[in-house]
C-alpha positions, 0 to 999 in steps of 0.5 A: 479435689474439684467437685463436678459442676452442673454443665449448665452452670460451667456453660453460663460462665463461658458464655460470660467469658465470650463478651464484655464483662457482665453477660449474665442475662436471663435471655443467655441463660435459657439460650445455653439450657436449650442447647445442652438439652438439644445437644446432650438429650437432656442427659445432665452431662457434668464436667469438672472444669473448663477445657482448653484446646491447643491447635497446632497448624500452619498456613501451608498445612493441607489438612489442617483447615478441616481441623480448624473448621471442627473447632470452630463449629464445636466452639460456636456451637456452644456445646462444651465449656471449652476455648482453644488457641490456634498455634500457628507454628510457621508465622509466630515463633511463640506458637512454635515454641509452644509446639515444640514444648507440646511434642508434635506428632504432625500436622494437625494436632490438637492437644486437649488440657495440655495433652491429656488428649492428643488428636493427630490429623484431620480427614474431614470436618465431620470426622475431626469434630467427632473426635474432638467431641469425644475428647473433650468429654473425657477431659471434662470428666477428668478428676482436677485440683479444685482451682478457679482462674479469673481475667479482667481486661480493661482496653486503654486504646492503641493496641494497649490493655490491662490484664488482671488475672487471679487464681484461687486454690480451693484445696486443703493443701498447698498448690504447685501450677503453671499459668498461661495467659494467652493473648489472641485475635478472635479472627486474624487480622494478620493474613494468617489464613488456613489452605482454604483461604479462612483467617485462623480464629484465636491465633496465638499472639504472645504471652501476657503471663507464663510462669510458674505459681504457687498458692497456699490452701485456701489462697489466692494468686494475683498479678496484673500487666499492662500489655502494648501489641506495640512491644510484642512481636511474632519474632519476624519483625511484625509487631501487633501494634495493629490489633483492634478493640473487638477482635481480642480474646485473651484465654487463660489457663491453669497447668498443674506441676505434676502432669502438666494437665489443665485444672481449669481455664477461662476466656475474656473477650475484649470489645462490644457486643457485635450484632450477628451476620444477616441470616442467608442461604435459604433452603428452599432457595428463594422463589423455589417451586415445586417443594415438597409439602413435608420439607424442613426450612433451613438457612445459614447464619453466624456471629462475627463474636461467636456467640450462640444464636437463637433464632425466631421463625416466621412463616405464612401464606402472607408476604408479611408472615407471623412468628410461628417459632421462637428462640429456636437453637440450630439452623433448621425448623420443621414446619409440619406438613404444608398445604400442596399448591400453596406459596409461603413466605418466610424469614428469619431473625438471629438474636445473640445472648446480649440482646442484639439481633439481626433480621433476615430478608422474606424469602418465599417457595411454593410447594408442589401440586399432588396427583393421586397414583395412577390407576393400577394395570397389568393384572397378572393373571390377565383379566378374563384369563381362563385356566389359571393354576389353583396355587396362583398369586395376583400382581399388578403394576402401579406407580405415582405420578408425583414419584410418592410411595404408594400402598395398596388395598386388595380386594378379593371374591369369587363368582361374581359376589361382594369383593372382600378386602383381603390385605391393606396398607401393603407396599408391594405389587402382589398378593398370594391368597392364604389357601388353594383356590377352587378348581373350575371357579371364577374370582374377581379382584381389584386394587386401591392404589393410596399415595402417602397424602391419603389420595387414592385411585380405584383400579378396574375390576379384573376376573380369572377362572381356574383350571379344570381338576385332573386326576393325580399322576399314576404311581410309579418308580417303585423302590424296591423295584418290582420283582426286586429279591434280596431286599434287606428286611428293614426298607422304607418303601418309596415311589413317586406320585405327584399331580398335573394341577401345580399346588394340588395336595396329593395323598396316598393310600397304602396296600401292603402284605404277602398276598397278591391282593394285599390289605390297606395298611396306611391312609392319607399320607402326604409323603411318598413313602412308608415304613413297613418295619422289619420284615420276614426273610425270605418272603415275597410282599406285594404292594400298591399305591392309590392316589387321591387329590384335594377334590377327591379324584384317585389314580390306582397304581400297579401291584408291586412285589419283591423278595426279602433277603434270605437272612439279614445282613448286619454292617461292620463295626466302625474300624479301629485305626493304629498308627502314628499321630506325626510325621514328616512331609514326604515321608512314607507312613502306615496305618493298621485299620481292623474291624469286626463283622457280626455275620463274618463276612468279609471286610474292605476299608475306604480310606479318605486321607483328608489331604484333598488326594484320591481315596484308597479302597482295600481289597476285602479281607477276613473280619477282624484281620489287620490291613496295613495301608500306606500314605505320603503326606506332600505338605506340613499341616494337620489332617483327618484320616476317615475309614469306613469299613464295608462287607462284601454284601455292601452294608457299611459301617459308621465313619471313624477318624484319626489326626495326624500332623505333619509339622513344619521342617526346620533344618539348620546345617552350616554350624555357624548359622546354627549357632547364630540362629540359637543365639537369636532364639535365646535372645529374642523370645518372639522368634520362637514363637514366630517359628512355632518353637514355644 
């Protein structure tokens, strides 16, 4: 099998085939190497052979122009070792026959390597290009027979040429394959155009060779033909006697006889080299003003022979601009950051690999001027505002007259002292101090705005004065309530506190005990809850909360009291649920619920049936008494029954769950239909799956 060849080497061979016989200059090699490095990220992509694309299309096809554009871009970009022919089905019987051999699914279709990859349709040039690139790379990774095809073409004049073809078998065994040598034009002169009005490229005219070949190990198959366009026609009465020197591409491909996939392909352009077209469509446009200083320049330029072009860039403030870059591949260039309010002149010189070049005109554009950002305004808090909360964030408004992005430095201080930089290069127009501010204190601040080019504007210095401190709110809303009785011996103490000053922290001291003047048991709590632990039964407890804010101001709440329960009440056990795990929709089903209670209190059951209907709550029953409860499920499905036991004193158990499935009902009443139904189920197991019978 053929060894993997570096893409660079194959690329040089391809470029040699694009023009006349010997296109192997050092300049050409450097250009192709530069293309591969840029397109492939210098990853060293490798291909086993040159790939052939056969493009099934028609002049009436509404989407084929997108596929056509994608193929042209890939070929002209020189990204891969790749040739293609356009099989224009409706104007050439030879194309029609080849499309029929390949078996078309719809227009457009592109067969790569004889159908190893087949791509149908084209939503856009971009999407088709991405798809075709992937297919070409996949073909290039194939293991193929070590076969090499070579072409030599001599133009005799008046649509006649001698075509010599040779195929080398480098394998250790004999090779059987099929040879196609397609004669095509570089651009159609027959009026064969896609629906966007662009002449088809590499439209297939007729074969020079279309035959089976057999080659012994290490041998070579050779043949030649004199091909006269006057003797060949499209099957509709139009011969090819008007083809011209310089517009002919002969493409050869060898297909293996087993899978009919391409093992190697090559191409030969008949004609002298033509210089590139004149660079055009400058961006910025010629004479444009107010251009941003970080702009890229771009242009349009192609080659009549589809050569891969490189470009020399001339750019400067002189009307005769100097050379700033050479051998650039691609039609755009980043000149770096330009100067403001400056007129630049530029031109592009296009070079092909054969040394032909075309210089474009001198264009010019003028960069915009730059203004610094507008002065920061609309301070919040407002300048000289008083009574500002201590947890306030400052904010402001600012923009740039040129629409540039703006960042900010924030300076902050107090009591008229030197301002300190507290935040830099931030994009948001607000700043929150890391700590609470102090009460009744003056704070000064200012903003410096910067644009992306280093121009800045210093805002005014503003100030505000924070609010006075107000003592904490009086603790209220005790839980347990003041005077409450029968309180569980395990109970959290809760209350409502807080402070009128926004953001001010409040700390709580807790006094708790059986004395009417309870002792201090906890200090500086931040949460408004306290756990006294397990309390004594049938005991009166007294408690009081004292609040203190961050400035030390305090507020004492009243002394509250409550009495615990005479004896502790423990919750029931989680209920056991017994009953059917499957049933029918619309049928009443019953389950039994039972639970124990450590204190032997009566128990009721709260049941959620899981179907969105109202829950069921039973009467109270003695502990451990089984209680039967019924329910009807209206629709098939799987439901989770959830049950809780609650004793007569209000203590609830943990939840228990039970899963019930209501399967889909399947009923066939008519005996004939039943037999047909059973046969279908036996003949087509997939039906059993669809109806849930497997």
